[in-house]
C-alpha positions as CSV (number, residue, x, y, z in Angstrom):
1,M,-2.0,-7.8,-9.6
2,A,-5.1,-6.4,-7.8
3,V,-8.1,-6.8,-10.0
4,K,-10.9,-7.4,-7.4
5,L,-13.5,-4.8,-6.5
6,A,-14.4,-4.9,-2.8
7,V,-16.9,-3.2,-0.5
8,A,-15.7,-2.7,3.1
9,D,-17.4,-2.8,6.4
10,T,-16.1,-0.7,9.2
11,S,-14.2,-3.4,11.4
12,V,-11.8,-4.4,8.6
13,L,-11.0,-0.7,8.0
14,I,-10.5,0.0,11.7
15,N,-8.3,-3.1,12.3
16,L,-6.1,-2.4,9.3
17,H,-5.8,1.3,10.1
18,Y,-4.8,0.4,13.7
19,L,-2.0,-1.7,12.3
20,G,-1.0,0.9,9.8
21,Q,-1.9,-1.4,6.8
22,L,-4.9,0.2,5.1
23,D,-2.9,1.1,2.1
24,S,-1.9,-2.6,1.7
25,L,-5.4,-3.2,0.4
26,S,-4.1,-2.0,-2.9
27,V,-2.1,-5.2,-3.2
28,F,-5.3,-7.3,-3.3
29,Y,-8.0,-5.0,-4.6
30,R,-8.1,-2.5,-7.4
31,Q,-10.6,-0.4,-5.5
32,V,-12.4,-0.6,-2.1
33,L,-15.9,1.0,-2.0
34,I,-16.7,2.7,1.3
35,P,-20.5,3.0,2.0
36,G,-21.6,6.2,3.6
37,E,-22.6,4.6,6.9
38,V,-19.2,2.7,7.1
39,R,-17.4,6.0,6.5
40,V,-19.4,7.6,9.4
41,E,-18.7,4.7,11.7
42,F,-15.0,4.7,10.7
43,L,-14.7,8.4,11.6
44,K,-17.0,8.3,14.6
45,R,-14.3,6.9,16.9
46,T,-12.5,9.8,18.6
47,E,-9.2,8.2,19.2
48,N,-6.9,8.9,16.2
49,R,-9.7,10.7,14.4
50,P,-7.4,13.1,12.6
51,S,-5.2,10.2,11.5
52,R,-8.3,8.2,10.4
53,E,-9.6,11.1,8.4
54,N,-6.3,11.9,6.8
55,T,-5.6,8.3,5.8
56,L,-9.2,7.9,4.4
57,L,-8.9,11.1,2.4
58,A,-5.4,10.2,1.1
59,L,-6.6,6.8,0.0
60,E,-9.6,8.3,-1.8
61,R,-7.3,10.8,-3.6
62,E,-5.0,7.8,-4.8
63,G,-8.2,6.1,-6.0
64,L,-7.9,3.0,-3.8
65,F,-11.0,4.1,-1.8
66,S,-14.1,5.3,-3.3
67,P,-17.3,6.5,-1.5
68,C,-20.4,4.8,-2.5
69,N,-24.0,5.6,-1.6
70,D,-26.1,3.8,-4.1
71,Y,-27.8,1.1,-2.1
72,S,-31.2,-0.5,-2.2
73,I,-33.4,0.7,0.7
74,S,-35.4,-2.6,0.5
75,D,-32.1,-4.6,0.6
76,V,-30.9,-2.6,3.6
77,D,-34.1,-3.1,5.4
78,R,-34.1,-6.8,4.7
79,F,-30.5,-7.1,5.9
80,K,-31.3,-5.2,9.1
81,I,-34.0,-7.7,9.8
82,N,-31.1,-10.2,10.0
83,K,-29.8,-8.0,12.8
84,L,-27.0,-6.5,10.7
85,D,-26.0,-2.9,11.5
86,R,-26.6,-0.2,9.1
87,G,-23.0,-0.2,7.7
88,E,-23.0,-4.0,7.1
89,A,-26.5,-3.7,5.5
90,E,-25.3,-0.9,3.1
91,A,-22.1,-2.8,2.3
92,L,-23.9,-6.0,1.3
93,S,-26.5,-4.0,-0.7
94,Q,-23.8,-2.0,-2.6
95,L,-21.9,-5.1,-3.3
96,K,-24.9,-6.3,-5.4
97,M,-25.6,-2.9,-6.9
98,R,-22.0,-2.2,-8.0
99,G,-21.2,-5.8,-9.1
100,A,-18.4,-5.9,-6.7
101,D,-16.4,-9.1,-6.2
102,I,-15.9,-9.2,-2.4
103,S,-17.4,-8.0,0.8
104,L,-14.8,-7.2,3.5
105,I,-16.6,-8.1,6.7
106,D,-15.3,-9.5,10.0
107,E,-18.5,-9.9,12.0
108,K,-19.8,-13.5,12.1
109,R,-23.5,-12.5,11.4
110,G,-22.5,-10.2,8.5
111,R,-20.3,-13.0,7.0
112,R,-23.1,-15.6,7.4
113,V,-25.7,-13.3,5.6
114,A,-23.2,-12.5,2.8
115,K,-22.5,-16.2,2.1
116,K,-26.3,-16.8,2.2
117,E,-26.6,-14.2,-0.5
118,M,-23.9,-16.0,-2.4
119,Q,-21.4,-13.3,-1.9
120,K,-17.7,-13.8,-1.4
121,V,-16.5,-12.5,2.0
122,E,-12.9,-11.8,3.2
123,G,-11.9,-10.4,6.5
124,T,-9.1,-9.0,8.5
125,A,-7.6,-12.4,9.2
126,L,-7.2,-13.3,5.6
127,I,-5.8,-10.0,4.6
128,L,-3.2,-10.2,7.4
129,A,-2.4,-13.8,6.4
130,R,-1.7,-12.7,2.8
131,L,0.6,-9.9,4.1
132,H,2.3,-12.4,6.3
133,I,2.9,-14.7,3.4
134,L,4.4,-11.7,1.5
135,G,6.7,-11.0,4.4
136,V,5.1,-7.5,5.2
137,L,4.1,-8.3,8.7
138,D,3.8,-11.1,11.4
139,I,0.2,-12.2,11.6
140,H,0.6,-13.5,15.1
141,R,2.0,-10.3,16.4
142,S,-0.6,-8.3,14.5
143,I,-3.5,-10.3,15.9
144,E,-2.0,-9.9,19.4
145,V,-1.8,-6.1,18.9
146,L,-5.5,-6.1,17.8
147,R,-6.5,-8.2,20.8
148,S,-4.7,-5.9,23.1
149,E,-6.5,-3.0,21.5
150,D,-10.0,-4.5,21.6
151,P,-10.6,-7.4,23.9
152,H,-13.9,-8.2,22.0
153,I,-12.0,-9.2,18.9
154,Q,-12.8,-12.9,18.4
155,V,-10.0,-14.1,16.1
156,T,-9.1,-17.4,17.5
157,D,-5.9,-19.3,16.8
158,Q,-7.9,-21.7,14.6
159,I,-9.2,-18.7,12.5
160,V,-5.6,-17.5,12.1
161,Q,-4.4,-20.9,11.0
162,E,-7.3,-21.3,8.5
163,A,-6.5,-17.8,7.1
164,L,-2.8,-18.8,6.8
165,D,-3.7,-22.1,5.1
166,M,-6.0,-20.3,2.5
167,A,-3.3,-17.6,1.9
168,K,-0.7,-20.3,1.2
169,K,-3.1,-22.1,-1.1
170,E,-3.8,-18.9,-3.1
171,R,0.0,-18.2,-3.4
172,D,0.6,-21.8,-4.7
173,I,-2.2,-21.5,-7.2
174,N,-1.0,-18.1,-8.5
175,R,2.6,-19.3,-8.9
């Protein structure tokens, strides 16, 4: 049962939307908070914009996604000093302010700052690994699709294997 509250950064949302798996977040999280800047970044891309907007609105109506804009300006400024973009900075600030359990971030720098702040971080690879374990999708094919969509995606085979190992361990613990 999904009991965790998460705050999302843009890349996780974009990747899962591209794979048609945004609604799968409901399996793992009771709610996903979407910072204002993350929403802007997610909707900024022109390709599939109507689909993105419709999906986002539908998931908000269902209660899985919730807009959130209560961040600390001093936290955001501090995170931006660490060269985080505005969306990542808002997400990390709102994680603290809302008492969320997990930050959904893919970018290496954002993950490093979140861990330094003692925040739990999960990304696209782990979410896809969990869905793979559940038989919802093939993680290897999904990563291949994401790589073909965006050649800058840096999900190595080692990251995929680590995510699969972690997802299997979680499954075994929850049995």
